[in-house]
PLY file of the C-alpha trace (Angstrom):
ply
format ascii 1.0
element vertex 215
property float x
property float y
property float z
element edge 214
property int vertex1
property int vertex2
end_header
6.11 111.48 -18.22
9.45 110.28 -19.54
10.84 111.27 -22.94
12.27 108.50 -25.15
13.98 109.23 -28.43
15.20 107.27 -31.44
13.77 107.00 -34.95
11.84 103.82 -34.15
10.24 105.03 -30.93
6.82 106.62 -30.39
8.44 109.95 -29.61
9.96 110.28 -33.07
6.60 109.68 -34.73
5.07 112.36 -32.48
7.73 114.89 -33.49
7.30 114.48 -37.20
3.51 114.64 -36.98
3.50 118.10 -35.35
2.21 120.84 -37.66
4.87 123.44 -38.68
2.12 126.00 -39.27
0.75 125.43 -35.78
4.23 125.82 -34.33
4.85 129.12 -36.14
1.47 130.43 -35.01
2.16 129.51 -31.40
5.58 131.19 -31.56
4.17 134.41 -33.01
1.42 134.52 -30.40
4.00 134.13 -27.65
6.08 136.94 -29.15
3.07 139.26 -29.26
2.08 138.29 -25.74
5.55 138.66 -24.19
7.91 140.50 -26.55
10.29 141.31 -23.70
11.04 137.61 -23.16
11.34 136.53 -26.80
14.59 136.96 -28.70
13.19 136.31 -32.21
9.92 136.17 -34.14
10.54 132.77 -35.74
11.56 129.35 -34.38
15.13 128.15 -34.84
15.90 126.45 -38.14
16.61 122.73 -38.53
20.25 123.53 -39.27
20.71 125.65 -36.15
18.96 122.94 -34.16
21.42 120.36 -35.46
24.40 122.40 -34.26
22.81 123.03 -30.86
22.00 119.33 -30.47
25.45 118.15 -31.54
26.42 117.61 -27.87
23.50 115.25 -27.22
24.88 111.71 -26.69
23.78 109.06 -29.20
24.54 106.11 -26.92
23.59 105.01 -23.42
20.64 106.53 -21.60
21.55 110.23 -21.30
19.55 112.95 -19.63
19.16 116.08 -21.76
17.68 119.36 -20.57
16.36 122.05 -22.86
15.84 125.64 -21.74
13.39 127.86 -23.58
12.17 125.21 -26.04
9.50 127.49 -27.49
7.45 125.53 -30.02
9.79 122.53 -29.95
11.75 123.13 -33.16
15.05 122.18 -31.52
13.34 119.58 -29.36
12.52 117.61 -32.49
16.18 117.53 -33.52
17.22 116.40 -30.04
14.61 113.63 -30.06
15.99 112.19 -33.28
19.45 111.89 -31.70
18.41 110.39 -28.38
18.71 106.61 -27.91
15.82 104.64 -26.36
15.51 104.98 -22.60
16.88 108.53 -22.53
15.26 111.37 -20.65
14.46 114.70 -22.32
13.19 117.53 -20.12
12.24 120.98 -21.40
11.93 123.99 -19.07
9.47 126.57 -20.40
8.20 129.71 -18.65
5.30 130.73 -20.92
2.09 128.86 -19.97
0.71 128.92 -23.52
3.95 127.48 -24.86
3.82 124.78 -22.19
0.33 123.83 -23.37
1.44 123.85 -27.02
4.44 121.63 -26.30
2.33 119.11 -24.42
-0.15 118.91 -27.29
2.32 118.87 -30.16
5.12 116.85 -28.54
3.55 114.43 -26.04
6.77 112.45 -25.56
8.61 115.51 -24.23
8.79 115.95 -20.45
7.73 119.59 -20.16
8.74 121.39 -16.96
6.85 124.65 -16.34
9.00 127.18 -14.55
11.78 129.74 -14.51
15.15 128.48 -15.76
16.85 130.47 -13.01
15.57 127.71 -10.70
17.04 124.96 -12.87
18.75 122.79 -10.21
15.64 122.99 -8.02
13.22 122.21 -10.88
15.27 119.18 -11.88
15.68 117.96 -8.29
11.89 117.96 -7.94
11.87 115.40 -10.77
14.68 113.26 -9.41
17.38 114.70 -11.70
20.67 115.86 -10.17
22.78 116.21 -13.32
22.42 116.34 -17.09
24.64 115.04 -19.86
23.72 118.05 -21.99
21.87 121.35 -21.60
20.62 122.87 -24.86
19.49 126.46 -24.51
17.31 128.74 -26.62
16.93 131.55 -24.10
17.27 135.18 -25.33
20.44 136.14 -23.48
20.57 139.64 -24.94
17.33 140.50 -23.12
18.69 139.56 -19.68
20.64 141.79 -17.34
24.05 140.71 -16.06
22.67 139.32 -12.80
20.08 137.16 -14.55
22.70 135.84 -16.97
25.00 134.96 -14.08
22.21 133.15 -12.20
21.25 131.12 -15.25
24.82 130.15 -16.10
25.59 129.20 -12.50
22.65 126.81 -12.48
23.61 125.34 -15.85
27.24 124.79 -14.82
26.09 123.07 -11.63
23.84 120.73 -13.60
26.36 119.67 -16.28
29.25 119.29 -13.84
32.64 118.22 -15.20
31.37 115.73 -17.76
28.39 117.41 -19.45
28.10 120.03 -22.16
26.07 123.19 -22.70
25.11 124.83 -25.98
23.37 128.12 -26.69
23.27 130.50 -29.62
23.54 134.19 -30.51
22.62 136.14 -33.61
25.43 137.27 -35.86
24.12 140.81 -36.31
24.23 141.48 -32.57
27.84 140.56 -31.93
29.10 144.13 -32.15
26.84 145.22 -29.31
28.38 145.69 -25.84
25.82 143.34 -24.29
26.89 140.51 -26.61
30.55 141.10 -25.79
29.79 141.04 -22.06
27.89 137.79 -22.43
30.80 136.13 -24.23
33.12 137.28 -21.45
30.72 135.88 -18.85
30.71 132.52 -20.64
34.50 132.40 -20.59
34.54 133.20 -16.85
31.95 130.51 -16.14
33.29 127.62 -18.24
36.80 126.31 -18.83
36.08 125.55 -22.49
34.04 127.81 -24.79
34.00 127.01 -28.50
32.25 129.05 -31.19
30.69 127.33 -34.20
30.73 128.47 -37.78
27.90 130.83 -38.71
24.62 129.10 -39.47
23.44 131.11 -42.46
20.33 128.97 -42.90
18.58 130.57 -39.96
16.52 133.76 -39.61
18.51 135.72 -38.65
21.91 134.01 -39.13
23.34 132.71 -35.88
26.23 130.82 -34.32
26.48 128.42 -31.40
28.54 128.48 -28.22
29.62 125.02 -27.00
30.69 125.10 -23.35
32.17 122.47 -21.03
33.47 122.19 -17.46
32.68 124.85 -14.85
35.57 127.23 -14.21
37.32 126.73 -10.89
0 1
1 2
2 3
3 4
4 5
5 6
6 7
7 8
8 9
9 10
10 11
11 12
12 13
13 14
14 15
15 16
16 17
17 18
18 19
19 20
20 21
21 22
22 23
23 24
24 25
25 26
26 27
27 28
28 29
29 30
30 31
31 32
32 33
33 34
34 35
35 36
36 37
37 38
38 39
39 40
40 41
41 42
42 43
43 44
44 45
45 46
46 47
47 48
48 49
49 50
50 51
51 52
52 53
53 54
54 55
55 56
56 57
57 58
58 59
59 60
60 61
61 62
62 63
63 64
64 65
65 66
66 67
67 68
68 69
69 70
70 71
71 72
72 73
73 74
74 75
75 76
76 77
77 78
78 79
79 80
80 81
81 82
82 83
83 84
84 85
85 86
86 87
87 88
88 89
89 90
90 91
91 92
92 93
93 94
94 95
95 96
96 97
97 98
98 99
99 100
100 101
101 102
102 103
103 104
104 105
105 106
106 107
107 108
108 109
109 110
110 111
111 112
112 113
113 114
114 115
115 116
116 117
117 118
118 119
119 120
120 121
121 122
122 123
123 124
124 125
125 126
126 127
127 128
128 129
129 130
130 131
131 132
132 133
133 134
134 135
135 136
136 137
137 138
138 139
139 140
140 141
141 142
142 143
143 144
144 145
145 146
146 147
147 148
148 149
149 150
150 151
151 152
152 153
153 154
154 155
155 156
156 157
157 158
158 159
159 160
160 161
161 162
162 163
163 164
164 165
165 166
166 167
167 168
168 169
169 170
170 171
171 172
172 173
173 174
174 175
175 176
176 177
177 178
178 179
179 180
180 181
181 182
182 183
183 184
184 185
185 186
186 187
187 188
188 189
189 190
190 191
191 192
192 193
193 194
194 195
195 196
196 197
197 198
198 199
199 200
200 201
201 202
202 203
203 204
204 205
205 206
206 207
207 208
208 209
209 210
210 211
211 212
212 213
213 214
């Protein structure tokens, strides 16, 4: 199944027809089922999604990979940016979320699996690199080794020309784990930019925009 974006394509109509209530219910069920793997109890806001998706190319036929798409809140924003003929893959670990995404967003290419196996999962689908990786994984819940494995796979996939975005919650920035993660990002990528705070999100958050693996 290949994902095609654009406002005039079938994918866009599928995104806007998905029920917000259904999405929130699916997210809450996933949180109750696996609280140790969920970083929030509500999907990302449209505004946060827009900042995360800002690195998605609007021209050509890019390949975009999403990690931890959850109910597809950010996926919908990505789909609106993507030009026709693009490919949009979403790696999701939770089986119930996988089923929800396939029902609610049929134009999305859902990849069941662990994001730590990202290069392998993509290679199985004929993808060797991505123009952008957009990530909604709960970094604060991962130990240092897991973070390093995930970031190594992401940097390998985007190479020198792609971009990677992820977010963190403002209230957690004083915690040692958050400081360690920021340091790990700066060791992994040559360029790490931090967005303005997105206040229209629950809770408020900001986005890291990363490019080029560190040498």
